[in-house]
C-alpha positions as a printed NumPy array, in Angstrom:
array([[ 98.216, 163.148,  26.771],
       [ 95.073, 161.068,  25.374],
       [ 94.877, 159.18 ,  22.264],
       [ 94.708, 161.202,  19.264],
       [ 92.415, 159.626,  16.412],
       [ 93.81 , 160.687,  12.9  ],
       [ 91.841, 158.541,  10.306],
       [ 93.217, 157.887,   7.192],
       [ 93.767, 160.456,   4.769],
       [ 93.647, 162.65 ,   7.583],
       [ 96.235, 165.493,   7.486],
       [ 98.704, 166.498,  10.4  ],
       [100.971, 169.613,  10.461],
       [103.977, 169.66 ,  12.723],
       [105.552, 173.073,  13.197],
       [107.442, 175.65 ,  14.996],
       [108.634, 179.02 ,  13.716],
       [111.317, 177.624,  11.503],
       [110.154, 174.378,  10.093],
       [106.866, 172.993,   9.203],
       [106.216, 169.443,   8.179],
       [102.852, 168.591,   6.443],
       [101.947, 165.03 ,   6.546],
       [ 98.834, 162.546,   5.484],
       [ 97.913, 159.551,   6.937],
       [ 98.251, 156.634,   4.648],
       [ 97.571, 153.876,   7.51 ],
       [ 94.549, 154.039,   9.397],
       [ 93.416, 155.452,  13.001],
       [ 94.88 , 152.244,  14.621],
       [ 97.773, 152.056,  12.7  ],
       [ 99.37 , 155.369,  11.84 ],
       [101.332, 155.759,   8.488],
       [102.528, 159.65 ,   8.138],
       [103.512, 160.098,   4.625],
       [105.462, 163.537,   4.057],
       [103.509, 165.697,   1.6  ],
       [105.3  , 168.911,   2.031],
       [108.363, 170.464,   4.097],
       [108.318, 174.371,   4.445],
       [111.508, 176.363,   6.319],
       [113.02 , 179.406,   6.494],
       [116.558, 180.131,   6.979],
       [117.302, 180.303,  10.852],
       [119.734, 183.6  ,  10.939],
       [121.265, 185.342,  13.741],
       [119.577, 188.802,  14.978],
       [122.878, 190.395,  13.682],
       [122.488, 188.824,  10.441],
       [118.547, 190.067,   9.764],
       [118.723, 193.556,  11.158],
       [121.628, 196.008,  10.306],
       [120.59 , 198.928,  12.166],
       [121.477, 199.774,  15.858],
       [118.438, 200.233,  18.136],
       [116.854, 203.798,  17.782],
       [116.643, 206.591,  20.473],
       [114.173, 208.88 ,  21.628],
       [114.691, 212.733,  22.732],
       [112.249, 214.45 ,  25.502],
       [110.591, 217.516,  24.413],
       [113.269, 219.801,  26.091],
       [115.876, 218.366,  23.759],
       [118.427, 217.529,  27.085],
       [117.324, 214.14 ,  27.916],
       [117.246, 211.109,  25.906],
       [116.787, 207.293,  26.217],
       [117.264, 204.098,  24.116],
       [114.183, 202.662,  22.625],
       [114.129, 198.7  ,  22.936],
       [115.439, 196.78 ,  20.02 ],
       [113.506, 194.723,  17.673],
       [113.763, 191.046,  17.714],
       [114.096, 190.553,  13.887],
       [114.236, 186.767,  14.522],
       [110.813, 186.811,  16.491],
       [109.371, 188.873,  13.554],
       [110.578, 186.247,  10.751],
       [109.132, 183.398,  12.788],
       [105.705, 185.573,  13.142],
       [106.105, 185.506,   8.917],
       [107.016, 182.31 ,   8.644],
       [103.736, 181.198,  10.565],
       [101.461, 183.134,   8.679],
       [102.92 , 181.67 ,   5.669],
       [102.264, 178.182,   6.931],
       [ 98.662, 179.445,   7.986],
       [ 98.472, 180.253,   4.354],
       [ 99.664, 176.938,   2.585],
       [ 97.169, 175.357,   5.199],
       [ 94.248, 177.245,   3.829],
       [ 95.476, 176.244,   0.431],
       [ 95.257, 172.714,   1.226],
       [ 91.957, 172.965,   2.749],
       [ 90.422, 174.308,  -0.472],
       [ 92.932, 172.361,  -3.176],
       [ 93.153, 169.11 ,  -1.414],
       [ 89.686, 169.28 ,   0.221],
       [ 91.475, 168.72 ,   3.587],
       [ 88.6  , 167.815,   6.378],
       [ 90.345, 166.825,   9.029],
       [ 93.352, 168.32 ,  10.187],
       [ 95.852, 167.807,  13.16 ],
       [ 98.151, 170.832,  14.518],
       [101.313, 170.016,  16.528],
       [103.213, 172.771,  17.514],
       [104.59 , 174.767,  20.798],
       [102.177, 176.543,  22.414],
       [103.73 , 180.016,  21.218],
       [103.693, 178.979,  17.797],
       [100.046, 177.518,  18.001],
       [ 98.565, 181.124,  19.175],
       [100.907, 182.996,  16.137],
       [ 98.735, 179.946,  13.864],
       [ 95.255, 180.75 ,  15.508],
       [ 95.8  , 184.257,  14.678],
       [ 96.298, 183.71 ,  10.992],
       [ 93.802, 180.26 ,  10.34 ],
       [ 90.973, 181.483,   8.017],
       [ 87.588, 180.213,   9.123],
       [ 87.96 , 177.192,   6.207],
       [ 91.135, 176.159,   8.119],
       [ 89.532, 176.695,  11.86 ],
       [ 86.758, 174.243,  11.067],
       [ 89.001, 171.519,   9.528],
       [ 91.167, 171.449,  12.514],
       [ 90.126, 168.521,  14.675],
       [ 92.895, 168.365,  17.481],
       [ 95.895, 170.676,  18.547],
       [ 98.705, 169.349,  20.155],
       [101.117, 171.86 ,  22.218],
       [104.266, 169.884,  21.97 ],
       [107.565, 170.569,  19.501],
       [108.083, 167.706,  17.69 ],
       [109.411, 169.49 ,  14.441],
       [112.984, 167.515,  15.049],
       [111.669, 164.042,  15.589],
       [111.588, 161.613,  12.841],
       [108.476, 160.494,  11.705],
       [108.276, 157.204,  13.48 ],
       [108.593, 158.922,  16.741],
       [106.034, 161.378,  15.921],
       [103.599, 158.593,  15.03 ],
       [104.162, 157.3  ,  18.512],
       [103.595, 160.47 ,  20.145],
       [100.093, 161.033,  18.561],
       [ 99.155, 157.466,  19.252],
       [100.542, 157.276,  22.617]])
């Protein structure tokens, strides 16, 4: 990974489908000092806890044959909804805090879901996207990954 420049007062968002850390650099581009501004989480429940219904069945027009319908992944839907909320929060960040430079760190699947929900203002503020899952790393290791 190339060295990522995160100037003073830049925002770093580290997220996946269940947790998001919104950090701000209180240091400079050479010596990162990421401070936690906000943490967003969603409950990580199993599909059996979220969805209560059995998969549906469809029947042919002749009324004699039928087949099962693919079961919905409630967990995937909950992750997509959470990432929409993160994108909305980033839009608020750009407008309320006047965030001009944002670095996004998320797994590729989450990056795709986020991109689909970013407003034009958020897209303009994003300077770098890092396709990695660093949400469960301590802040000092996140700083090392970004500076490496």
